[in-house]
MMTF fields as JSON, N, C-alpha, C and O atoms, coordinates in Angstrom:
{
  "mmtfVersion": "1.0.0",
  "mmtfProducer": "UNKNOWN",
  "numBonds": 471,
  "numAtoms": 472,
  "numGroups": 118,
  "numChains": 1,
  "numModels": 1,
  "chainsPerModel": [1],
  "groupsPerChain": [118],
  "chainIdList": ["A"],
  "bondAtomList": [4, 2, 8, 6, 12, 10, 16, 14, 20, 18, 24, 22, 28, 26, 32, 30, 36, 34, 40, 38, 44, 42, 48, 46, 52, 50, 56, 54, 60, 58, 64, 62, 68, 66, 72, 70, 76, 74, 80, 78, 84, 82, 88, 86, 92, 90, 96, 94, 100, 98, 104, 102, 108, 106, 112, 110, 116, 114, 120, 118, 124, 122, 128, 126, 132, 130, 136, 134, 140, 138, 144, 142, 148, 146, 152, 150, 156, 154, 160, 158, 164, 162, 168, 166, 172, 170, 176, 174, 180, 178, 184, 182, 188, 186, 192, 190, 196, 194, 200, 198, 204, 202, 208, 206, 212, 210, 216, 214, 220, 218, 224, 222, 228, 226, 232, 230, 236, 234, 240, 238, 244, 242, 248, 246, 252, 250, 256, 254, 260, 258, 264, 262, 268, 266, 272, 270, 276, 274, 280, 278, 284, 282, 288, 286, 292, 290, 296, 294, 300, 298, 304, 302, 308, 306, 312, 310, 316, 314, 320, 318, 324, 322, 328, 326, 332, 330, 336, 334, 340, 338, 344, 342, 348, 346, 352, 350, 356, 354, 360, 358, 364, 362, 368, 366, 372, 370, 376, 374, 380, 378, 384, 382, 388, 386, 392, 390, 396, 394, 400, 398, 404, 402, 408, 406, 412, 410, 416, 414, 420, 418, 424, 422, 428, 426, 432, 430, 436, 434, 440, 438, 444, 442, 448, 446, 452, 450, 456, 454, 460, 458, 464, 462, 468, 466],
  "bondOrderList": [1, 1, 1, 1, 1, 1, 1, 1, 1, 1, 1, 1, 1, 1, 1, 1, 1, 1, 1, 1, 1, 1, 1, 1, 1, 1, 1, 1, 1, 1, 1, 1, 1, 1, 1, 1, 1, 1, 1, 1, 1, 1, 1, 1, 1, 1, 1, 1, 1, 1, 1, 1, 1, 1, 1, 1, 1, 1, 1, 1, 1, 1, 1, 1, 1, 1, 1, 1, 1, 1, 1, 1, 1, 1, 1, 1, 1, 1, 1, 1, 1, 1, 1, 1, 1, 1, 1, 1, 1, 1, 1, 1, 1, 1, 1, 1, 1, 1, 1, 1, 1, 1, 1, 1, 1, 1, 1, 1, 1, 1, 1, 1, 1, 1, 1, 1, 1],
  "groupList": [{"groupName": "MET", "atomNameList": ["N", "CA", "C", "O"], "elementList": ["N", "C", "C", "O"], "formalChargeList": [0, 0, 0, 0], "bondAtomList": [1, 0, 2, 1, 3, 2], "bondOrderList": [1, 1, 2], "singleLetterCode": "M", "chemCompType": "L-PEPTIDE LINKING"}, {"groupName": "HIS", "atomNameList": ["N", "CA", "C", "O"], "elementList": ["N", "C", "C", "O"], "formalChargeList": [0, 0, 0, 0], "bondAtomList": [1, 0, 2, 1, 3, 2], "bondOrderList": [1, 1, 2], "singleLetterCode": "H", "chemCompType": "L-PEPTIDE LINKING"}, {"groupName": "PRO", "atomNameList": ["N", "CA", "C", "O"], "elementList": ["N", "C", "C", "O"], "formalChargeList": [0, 0, 0, 0], "bondAtomList": [1, 0, 2, 1, 3, 2], "bondOrderList": [1, 1, 2], "singleLetterCode": "P", "chemCompType": "L-PEPTIDE LINKING"}, {"groupName": "ALA", "atomNameList": ["N", "CA", "C", "O"], "elementList": ["N", "C", "C", "O"], "formalChargeList": [0, 0, 0, 0], "bondAtomList": [1, 0, 2, 1, 3, 2], "bondOrderList": [1, 1, 2], "singleLetterCode": "A", "chemCompType": "L-PEPTIDE LINKING"}, {"groupName": "GLY", "atomNameList": ["N", "CA", "C", "O"], "elementList": ["N", "C", "C", "O"], "formalChargeList": [0, 0, 0, 0], "bondAtomList": [1, 0, 2, 1, 3, 2], "bondOrderList": [1, 1, 2], "singleLetterCode": "G", "chemCompType": "PEPTIDE LINKING"}, {"groupName": "LEU", "atomNameList": ["N", "CA", "C", "O"], "elementList": ["N", "C", "C", "O"], "formalChargeList": [0, 0, 0, 0], "bondAtomList": [1, 0, 2, 1, 3, 2], "bondOrderList": [1, 1, 2], "singleLetterCode": "L", "chemCompType": "L-PEPTIDE LINKING"}, {"groupName": "TRP", "atomNameList": ["N", "CA", "C", "O"], "elementList": ["N", "C", "C", "O"], "formalChargeList": [0, 0, 0, 0], "bondAtomList": [1, 0, 2, 1, 3, 2], "bondOrderList": [1, 1, 2], "singleLetterCode": "W", "chemCompType": "L-PEPTIDE LINKING"}, {"groupName": "ILE", "atomNameList": ["N", "CA", "C", "O"], "elementList": ["N", "C", "C", "O"], "formalChargeList": [0, 0, 0, 0], "bondAtomList": [1, 0, 2, 1, 3, 2], "bondOrderList": [1, 1, 2], "singleLetterCode": "I", "chemCompType": "L-PEPTIDE LINKING"}, {"groupName": "ASN", "atomNameList": ["N", "CA", "C", "O"], "elementList": ["N", "C", "C", "O"], "formalChargeList": [0, 0, 0, 0], "bondAtomList": [1, 0, 2, 1, 3, 2], "bondOrderList": [1, 1, 2], "singleLetterCode": "N", "chemCompType": "L-PEPTIDE LINKING"}, {"groupName": "THR", "atomNameList": ["N", "CA", "C", "O"], "elementList": ["N", "C", "C", "O"], "formalChargeList": [0, 0, 0, 0], "bondAtomList": [1, 0, 2, 1, 3, 2], "bondOrderList": [1, 1, 2], "singleLetterCode": "T", "chemCompType": "L-PEPTIDE LINKING"}, {"groupName": "VAL", "atomNameList": ["N", "CA", "C", "O"], "elementList": ["N", "C", "C", "O"], "formalChargeList": [0, 0, 0, 0], "bondAtomList": [1, 0, 2, 1, 3, 2], "bondOrderList": [1, 1, 2], "singleLetterCode": "V", "chemCompType": "L-PEPTIDE LINKING"}, {"groupName": "ASP", "atomNameList": ["N", "CA", "C", "O"], "elementList": ["N", "C", "C", "O"], "formalChargeList": [0, 0, 0, 0], "bondAtomList": [1, 0, 2, 1, 3, 2], "bondOrderList": [1, 1, 2], "singleLetterCode": "D", "chemCompType": "L-PEPTIDE LINKING"}, {"groupName": "CYS", "atomNameList": ["N", "CA", "C", "O"], "elementList": ["N", "C", "C", "O"], "formalChargeList": [0, 0, 0, 0], "bondAtomList": [1, 0, 2, 1, 3, 2], "bondOrderList": [1, 1, 2], "singleLetterCode": "C", "chemCompType": "L-PEPTIDE LINKING"}, {"groupName": "GLU", "atomNameList": ["N", "CA", "C", "O"], "elementList": ["N", "C", "C", "O"], "formalChargeList": [0, 0, 0, 0], "bondAtomList": [1, 0, 2, 1, 3, 2], "bondOrderList": [1, 1, 2], "singleLetterCode": "E", "chemCompType": "L-PEPTIDE LINKING"}, {"groupName": "TYR", "atomNameList": ["N", "CA", "C", "O"], "elementList": ["N", "C", "C", "O"], "formalChargeList": [0, 0, 0, 0], "bondAtomList": [1, 0, 2, 1, 3, 2], "bondOrderList": [1, 1, 2], "singleLetterCode": "Y", "chemCompType": "L-PEPTIDE LINKING"}, {"groupName": "SER", "atomNameList": ["N", "CA", "C", "O"], "elementList": ["N", "C", "C", "O"], "formalChargeList": [0, 0, 0, 0], "bondAtomList": [1, 0, 2, 1, 3, 2], "bondOrderList": [1, 1, 2], "singleLetterCode": "S", "chemCompType": "L-PEPTIDE LINKING"}, {"groupName": "LYS", "atomNameList": ["N", "CA", "C", "O"], "elementList": ["N", "C", "C", "O"], "formalChargeList": [0, 0, 0, 0], "bondAtomList": [1, 0, 2, 1, 3, 2], "bondOrderList": [1, 1, 2], "singleLetterCode": "K", "chemCompType": "L-PEPTIDE LINKING"}, {"groupName": "ARG", "atomNameList": ["N", "CA", "C", "O"], "elementList": ["N", "C", "C", "O"], "formalChargeList": [0, 0, 0, 0], "bondAtomList": [1, 0, 2, 1, 3, 2], "bondOrderList": [1, 1, 2], "singleLetterCode": "R", "chemCompType": "L-PEPTIDE LINKING"}, {"groupName": "GLN", "atomNameList": ["N", "CA", "C", "O"], "elementList": ["N", "C", "C", "O"], "formalChargeList": [0, 0, 0, 0], "bondAtomList": [1, 0, 2, 1, 3, 2], "bondOrderList": [1, 1, 2], "singleLetterCode": "Q", "chemCompType": "L-PEPTIDE LINKING"}, {"groupName": "PHE", "atomNameList": ["N", "CA", "C", "O"], "elementList": ["N", "C", "C", "O"], "formalChargeList": [0, 0, 0, 0], "bondAtomList": [1, 0, 2, 1, 3, 2], "bondOrderList": [1, 1, 2], "singleLetterCode": "F", "chemCompType": "L-PEPTIDE LINKING"}],
  "groupTypeList": [0, 1, 2, 3, 3, 4, 5, 5, 6, 7, 8, 4, 1, 1, 9, 3, 3, 4, 10, 8, 11, 12, 10, 2, 10, 13, 14, 7, 4, 4, 7, 8, 11, 15, 5, 16, 5, 7, 5, 10, 17, 11, 5, 18, 5, 1, 10, 19, 0, 14, 14, 17, 17, 17, 10, 18, 3, 13, 19, 15, 19, 15, 4, 10, 17, 14, 15, 5, 6, 10, 9, 11, 2, 10, 7, 13, 11, 9, 14, 5, 3, 18, 3, 11, 4, 10, 14, 8, 5, 11, 3, 15, 14, 5, 9, 10, 15, 5, 15, 4, 2, 14, 5, 4, 17, 12, 14, 16, 5, 10, 3, 3, 7, 7, 4, 17, 1, 2],
  "groupIdList": [1, 2, 3, 4, 5, 6, 7, 8, 9, 10, 11, 12, 13, 14, 15, 16, 17, 18, 19, 20, 21, 22, 23, 24, 25, 26, 27, 28, 29, 30, 31, 32, 33, 34, 35, 36, 37, 38, 39, 40, 41, 42, 43, 44, 45, 46, 47, 48, 49, 50, 51, 52, 53, 54, 55, 56, 57, 58, 59, 60, 61, 62, 63, 64, 65, 66, 67, 68, 69, 70, 71, 72, 73, 74, 75, 76, 77, 78, 79, 80, 81, 82, 83, 84, 85, 86, 87, 88, 89, 90, 91, 92, 93, 94, 95, 96, 97, 98, 99, 100, 101, 102, 103, 104, 105, 106, 107, 108, 109, 110, 111, 112, 113, 114, 115, 116, 117, 118],
  "secStructList": [7, 7, 6, 6, 6, 6, 1, 7, 1, 1, 7, 1, 7, 7, 7, 1, 1, 7, 5, 1, 7, 3, 3, 3, 4, 4, 4, 4, 4, 4, 7, 7, 7, 1, 3, 3, 3, 3, 3, 3, 1, 1, 7, 3, 3, 3, 3, 3, 3, 1, 1, 1, 3, 3, 3, 3, 3, 3, 3, 3, 3, 6, 6, 3, 3, 3, 3, 3, 3, 3, 7, 7, 2, 2, 2, 2, 2, 2, 2, 2, 6, 1, 7, 1, 3, 3, 3, 3, 7, 7, 1, 3, 3, 3, 3, 3, 3, 3, 7, 7, 7, 5, 6, 6, 3, 3, 3, 3, 3, 3, 3, 3, 3, 3, 3, 7, 7, 7],
  "xCoordList": [0.843, 0.0, 0.888, 1.868, 0.55, 1.263, 1.195, 0.158, 2.282, 2.282, 1.131, 0.658, 0.666, -0.416, -1.792, -2.812, -1.824, -3.114, -3.832, -3.212, -5.12, -5.884, -5.971, -6.669, -5.283, -5.366, -6.324, -6.473, -6.956, -7.725, -6.805, -6.846, -5.985, -4.99, -4.024, -3.447, -3.833, -2.861, -3.628, -4.586, -3.217, -3.889, -3.07, -1.937, -3.675, -2.977, -3.329, -2.756, -4.27, -4.678, -6.175, -6.961, -6.553, -7.924, -8.433, -7.655, -9.75, -10.395, -10.946, -10.805, -11.564, -12.126, -13.215, -13.393, -13.953, -15.084, -14.812, -15.661, -13.674, -13.431, -12.172, -11.383, -12.004, -10.811, -10.285, -11.019, -9.021, -8.404, -9.276, -9.489, -9.773, -10.768, -10.259, -11.045, -8.962, -8.443, -6.984, -6.296, -6.542, -5.15, -4.676, -5.298, -3.6, -3.086, -2.696, -2.159, -2.964, -2.711, -1.255, -0.975, -0.329, 1.081, 1.397, 2.464, 0.493, 0.692, -0.084, -0.014, -0.804, -1.689, -0.922, -1.419, 0.247, 0.99, 1.14, 1.104, 1.307, 1.506, 0.228, 0.281, -0.911, -2.185, -2.728, -2.856, -3.049, -3.49, -4.975, -5.479, -5.68, -7.112, -7.852, -7.268, -9.132, -9.913, -11.186, -12.086, -11.271, -12.467, -12.069, -11.242, -12.666, -12.392, -13.701, -14.579, -13.829, -14.95, -14.412, -13.524, -14.951, -14.444, -15.611, -16.751, -15.312, -16.283, -15.943, -14.803, -16.938, -16.748, -17.789, -18.909, -17.416, -18.311, -18.854, -19.769, -18.307, -18.682, -19.179, -18.807, -19.995, -20.433, -21.45, -22.445, -21.175, -22.124, -22.348, -21.407, -23.602, -23.915, -24.299, -25.15, -23.665, -23.942, -24.686, -24.229, -25.824, -26.598, -26.522, -26.908, -26.019, -25.868, -25.7, -25.517, -25.771, -25.616, -24.135, -23.463, -23.639, -22.284, -22.389, -22.199, -22.681, -23.041, -24.428, -25.191, -24.74, -26.069, -26.157, -25.142, -27.354, -27.464, -26.741, -26.89, -25.964, -25.139, -25.163, -25.571, -24.712, -24.556, -23.07, -22.444, -22.532, -21.126, -21.003, -21.654, -20.172, -19.925, -18.682, -17.644, -18.803, -17.66, -17.452, -18.395, -16.208, -15.914, -14.416, -13.618, -14.056, -12.652, -12.42, -13.284, -11.242, -10.844, -9.353, -8.542, -9.003, -7.605, -6.986, -5.821, -7.781, -7.283, -7.176, -6.622, -7.689, -7.623, -9.038, -9.94, -9.239, -10.544, -10.698, -9.755, -11.928, -12.283, -13.607, -14.48, -13.738, -14.994, -15.117, -14.461, -15.985, -16.074, -17.498, -18.455, -17.635, -18.962, -19.563, -18.867, -20.877, -21.629, -22.239, -22.862, -22.051, -22.644, -23.634, -24.158, -23.897, -24.886, -26.265, -26.734, -26.928, -28.186, -29.305, -30.12, -29.376, -30.423, -30.197, -31.141, -28.974, -28.65, -28.872, -29.44, -28.43, -28.652, -30.141, -30.555, -30.94, -32.385, -32.993, -33.812, -32.599, -33.146, -32.808, -33.685, -31.548, -31.121, -31.362, -31.546, -31.368, -31.687, -33.164, -33.551, -33.988, -35.411, -35.626, -36.738, -34.576, -34.667, -34.049, -33.461, -34.198, -33.648, -32.124, -31.525, -31.509, -30.07, -29.726, -30.474, -28.597, -28.185, -27.217, -26.694, -26.984, -26.051, -26.862, -27.682, -26.634, -27.349, -26.34, -25.43, -26.494, -25.605, -26.147, -27.32, -25.308, -25.697, -24.977, -23.923, -25.563, -24.898, -23.679, -23.412, -22.95, -21.822, -22.291, -23.362, -21.495, -21.871, -20.653, -19.518, -20.915, -19.886, -19.989, -21.084, -18.841, -18.788, -18.01, -16.958, -18.527, -17.742, -17.194, -17.947, -15.882, -15.225, -14.516, -13.761, -14.774, -14.158, -13.211, -13.331, -12.285, -11.351, -11.696, -11.625, -12.069, -12.503, -11.332, -10.168, -11.666, -10.652, -10.159, -10.75, -9.095, -8.537, -9.517, -10.197, -9.562, -10.363, -9.671, -9.484, -9.298, -8.629, -7.419, -7.206, -6.627, -5.378, -5.486, -4.497, -6.699, -6.891, -7.787, -8.565, -7.665, -8.633, -9.327, -8.683, -10.639, -11.427, -11.903, -12.31, -11.847, -12.368, -13.853, -14.231, -14.691, -16.138, -16.75, -16.262, -17.811, -18.55, -19.608, -20.641, -19.339, -20.214, -21.394, -22.425, -21.272, -22.373, -22.206, -21.092, -23.348, -23.377, -24.281, -25.456, -23.712, -24.443, -24.563, -23.571, -25.754, -25.963, -27.387, -28.271, -27.613, -28.964, -29.185, -28.362, -30.29, -30.63, -32.057, -32.846, -32.402, -33.785, -34.744, -35.952],
  "yCoordList": [-1.177, 0.0, 1.24, 1.308, 2.199, 3.477, 4.15, 4.067, 4.827, 5.431, 6.399, 6.524, 7.086, 8.053, 7.411, 8.057, 6.13, 5.473, 5.429, 5.22, 5.625, 5.642, 7.007, 7.178, 7.974, 9.336, 10.153, 9.914, 11.101, 12.083, 13.27, 14.278, 13.11, 14.092, 14.347, 13.395, 15.567, 15.915, 16.238, 17.011, 15.658, 15.894, 16.818, 17.178, 17.193, 18.009, 19.477, 20.281, 19.84, 21.236, 21.313, 20.531, 22.272, 22.349, 23.785, 24.739, 23.921, 25.214, 25.293, 24.344, 26.402, 26.565, 25.546, 25.148, 25.11, 24.202, 22.779, 21.908, 22.514, 21.195, 20.535, 21.131, 19.275, 18.497, 17.874, 17.185, 18.116, 17.62, 17.97, 17.143, 19.201, 19.597, 20.542, 21.043, 20.791, 21.685, 21.366, 20.684, 21.887, 21.749, 23.137, 23.742, 23.658, 24.948, 24.886, 23.878, 25.956, 25.934, 25.646, 25.124, 25.963, 25.692, 24.201, 23.822, 23.333, 21.887, 21.202, 19.98, 21.938, 21.363, 20.856, 19.979, 21.373, 21.051, 19.57, 19.186, 18.736, 17.305, 16.492, 15.269, 17.136, 16.419, 16.313, 17.314, 15.076, 14.838, 14.542, 14.404, 14.442, 14.147, 15.04, 15.555, 15.215, 16.062, 15.367, 16.016, 14.059, 13.31, 11.917, 11.253, 11.475, 10.128, 9.499, 10.18, 8.2, 7.419, 6.525, 5.706, 6.679, 5.921, 5.266, 5.72, 4.207, 3.544, 3.881, 3.708, 4.365, 4.645, 3.863, 3.65, 3.446, 2.628, 3.37, 2.881, 4.528, 5.255, 6.663, 7.605, 6.818, 8.142, 8.749, 8.121, 9.972, 10.775, 12.069, 12.66, 12.51, 13.811, 14.745, 14.421, 15.897, 16.91, 18.046, 18.575, 18.409, 19.536, 20.635, 20.427, 21.815, 22.901, 24.232, 24.29, 25.285, 26.644, 27.004, 26.96, 27.357, 27.889, 28.945, 28.64, 30.145, 31.268, 31.059, 32.012, 29.843, 29.405, 27.933, 27.329, 27.352, 25.927, 25.115, 25.348, 24.169, 23.368, 21.916, 21.576, 21.061, 19.638, 19.31, 19.655, 18.646, 18.279, 16.778, 16.229, 16.121, 14.69, 14.481, 15.103, 13.598, 13.225, 11.722, 10.942, 11.319, 9.913, 9.672, 10.607, 8.392, 7.985, 7.303, 6.59, 7.533, 6.856, 6.564, 7.474, 5.303, 4.857, 5.348, 5.744, 5.317, 5.686, 7.173, 7.577, 7.999, 9.448, 9.992, 9.59, 10.916, 11.546, 12.726, 13.468, 12.865, 13.969, 14.573, 13.874, 15.852, 16.557, 17.538, 18.579, 17.179, 17.908, 18.382, 17.717, 19.522, 20.021, 19.127, 18.628, 18.936, 18.162, 19.128, 20.123, 18.821, 19.646, 18.862, 19.39, 17.614, 16.782, 17.409, 17.437, 17.913, 18.635, 17.782, 18.297, 16.505, 15.641, 15.443, 15.523, 15.189, 15.008, 16.309, 16.305, 17.421, 18.705, 18.96, 19.311, 18.79, 19.018, 18.103, 18.545, 16.838, 15.867, 16.227, 16.224, 16.536, 16.756, 18.175, 18.377, 19.149, 20.507, 20.637, 21.572, 19.715, 19.696, 19.106, 19.151, 18.556, 17.955, 18.906, 19.931, 18.543, 19.357, 19.299, 18.344, 20.339, 20.307, 19.086, 18.716, 18.469, 17.307, 16.444, 16.846, 15.247, 14.283, 13.085, 12.557, 12.655, 11.545, 10.477, 10.746, 9.265, 8.151, 7.414, 7.042, 7.201, 6.481, 5.149, 4.964, 4.227, 2.954, 3.201, 4.329, 2.131, 2.239, 2.887, 2.566, 3.785, 4.551, 4.787, 4.845, 4.919, 5.388, 6.902, 7.46, 7.557, 9.006, 9.371, 8.796, 10.313, 10.945, 12.223, 13.136, 12.278, 13.43, 14.191, 13.619, 15.494, 16.319, 17.33, 17.676, 17.785, 18.826, 20.058, 20.044, 21.121, 22.346, 23.041, 22.71, 23.985, 24.868, 25.807, 25.86, 26.545, 27.442, 28.547, 29.142, 28.797, 29.886, 30.358, 29.581, 31.618, 32.221, 31.414, 31.214, 30.95, 30.265, 28.79, 28.157, 28.238, 26.819, 26.16, 26.825, 24.836, 24.015, 23.189, 22.672, 23.073, 22.45, 21.06, 20.831, 20.136, 18.785, 18.828, 19.285, 18.35, 18.412, 17.048, 16.313, 16.707, 15.487, 15.846, 16.429, 15.489, 15.864, 14.919, 15.309, 13.684, 12.723, 11.681, 11.289, 11.237, 10.139, 9.077, 9.32, 7.888, 6.776, 5.712, 5.094, 5.507, 4.554, 4.599, 5.096, 4.076, 4.056, 5.3, 5.645, 5.954, 7.173, 7.053, 6.292, 7.808, 7.749, 8.314, 8.344],
  "zCoordList": [0.0, 0.0, 0.0, 0.742, -0.816, -0.881, 0.489, 1.147, 0.952, 2.289, 2.513, 3.643, 1.483, 1.651, 1.48, 1.721, 1.062, 0.883, 2.223, 3.266, 2.184, 3.417, 4.058, 5.058, 3.507, 4.028, 3.171, 1.972, 3.8, 3.04, 2.805, 3.511, 1.799, 1.416, 2.562, 3.088, 2.958, 3.994, 5.277, 5.248, 6.387, 7.663, 8.549, 8.229, 9.675, 10.662, 10.606, 11.341, 9.737, 9.615, 9.884, 9.349, 10.724, 11.206, 11.119, 11.163, 10.995, 11.143, 12.566, 13.337, 12.912, 14.259, 14.539, 15.69, 13.52, 13.733, 13.264, 13.459, 12.662, 12.095, 12.61, 13.344, 12.202, 12.552, 11.263, 10.555, 10.963, 9.725, 8.518, 7.631, 8.501, 7.498, 6.422, 5.618, 6.395, 5.36, 5.056, 5.816, 3.917, 3.49, 3.061, 2.188, 3.643, 3.197, 1.714, 1.254, 0.977, -0.468, -0.801, -1.88, 0.077, -0.228, -0.269, -0.753, 0.231, 0.191, -0.926, -1.056, -1.713, -2.726, -3.947, -4.653, -4.21, -5.422, -5.723, -6.892, -4.728, -4.953, -4.983, -5.113, -4.865, -4.842, -6.265, -6.97, -6.679, -8.055, -8.187, -9.302, -7.071, -7.138, -6.158, -5.204, -6.401, -5.503, -5.039, -4.505, -5.236, -4.872, -4.398, -5.023, -3.283, -2.763, -2.32, -1.791, -2.537, -2.044, -0.938, -1.174, 0.278, 1.416, 2.158, 2.065, 2.886, 3.745, 5.19, 5.623, 5.939, 7.359, 8.152, 7.686, 9.334, 10.155, 11.372, 12.035, 11.668, 12.883, 12.591, 13.29, 11.593, 11.151, 12.112, 12.474, 12.51, 13.268, 12.508, 11.98, 12.455, 11.887, 13.022, 13.85, 13.049, 14.053, 13.36, 12.346, 13.91, 13.389, 14.444, 15.595, 14.043, 15.008, 14.281, 13.065, 15.068, 14.539, 14.523, 15.553, 13.348, 13.197, 12.106, 10.929, 12.474, 11.602, 10.986, 10.824, 10.653, 10.218, 10.622, 10.969, 10.583, 10.918, 9.856, 8.656, 10.322, 9.422, 9.846, 10.956, 8.927, 9.205, 9.046, 8.044, 10.043, 10.019, 10.254, 11.143, 9.463, 9.591, 10.443, 10.217, 11.422, 12.251, 12.11, 12.247, 11.834, 11.586, 11.702, 11.762, 11.731, 11.667, 10.329, 9.819, 9.774, 8.55, 8.651, 8.828, 8.539, 8.676, 9.979, 10.013, 11.058, 12.373, 12.629, 13.651, 11.734, 11.875, 12.024, 11.288, 12.982, 13.18, 12.22, 11.946, 11.723, 10.834, 11.291, 11.805, 11.1, 11.299, 10.139, 10.112, 9.166, 7.89, 7.647, 8.041, 7.005, 6.635, 5.563, 4.679, 5.662, 4.684, 3.668, 4.04, 2.373, 1.316, 0.467, -0.514, 0.828, 0.138, 0.37, 1.508, -0.684, -0.477, 0.104, 0.869, -0.229, 0.324, 1.821, 2.607, 2.211, 3.629, 4.385, 5.477, 3.81, 4.478, 4.691, 5.796, 3.658, 3.783, 4.844, 5.649, 4.848, 5.794, 7.23, 8.094, 7.492, 8.871, 9.358, 10.558, 8.489, 8.927, 9.279, 9.981, 8.803, 9.157, 10.553, 11.079, 11.151, 12.477, 13.51, 13.163, 14.764, 15.853, 15.854, 15.361, 16.417, 16.625, 17.472, 18.377, 17.172, 17.938, 17.166, 16.127, 17.687, 17.099, 16.638, 17.389, 15.402, 14.797, 14.395, 13.611, 14.928, 14.61, 13.397, 13.368, 12.401, 11.198, 11.141, 11.75, 10.399, 10.139, 9.252, 8.838, 8.972, 8.055, 6.762, 6.249, 6.25, 5.06, 4.178, 4.652, 2.903, 1.985, 1.923, 1.859, 1.943, 1.82, 0.567, 0.286, -0.171, -1.226, -0.611, -0.271, -0.472, 0.133, -0.975, -1.762, -1.019, -2.056, -1.425, -0.249, -2.223, -1.823, -2.632, -3.86, -1.944, -2.629, -3.317, -3.093, -4.136, -4.691, -3.605, -2.526, -3.864, -2.851, -2.448, -3.284, -1.142, -0.596, 0.678, 1.613, 0.709, 1.866, 2.325, 3.521, 1.35, 1.658, 1.998, 2.37, 1.868, 2.192, 1.158, 0.473, 1.055, 0.334, 1.412, 2.325, 1.295, 2.356, 1.96, 0.821, 2.914, 2.733, 3.08, 4.159, 2.163, 2.328, 2.049, 1.191, 2.763, 2.478, 1.443, 1.771, 0.19, -0.916, -1.057, -1.605, -0.577, -0.657, 0.433, 0.781, 0.969, 1.932, 1.345, 1.071, 1.154, 0.578, 1.661, 2.047, 2.139, 3.214, 3.685, 2.987, 4.875, 5.431, 6.284, 7.132, 6.047, 6.774, 7.261, 6.7, 8.314, 8.789, 7.758, 7.99]
}
């Protein structure tokens, strides 16, 4: 297995609301892809106010914790219609994308969640 296999690009960089959720633009040069399909077994969705109500996915992948914003419109609509809180999901596939540069960072986002939902 390639040493970087199992990683969601480069880790160790965080925003105020996330964990391992961004990559500084100065590290982007060696990245050749911006989309990954991964399987997670411990997915939690957090619905809360952060400038506006948002949905954030928290999970482990290859032994690393992540807390990333969800941009999947179906998931957002479903969970924003519910009360603020934490929702535990079964094992799910996530499509994780790496955004283009914004304010010196590229952001890791959960673009789709494929699995069982309420």
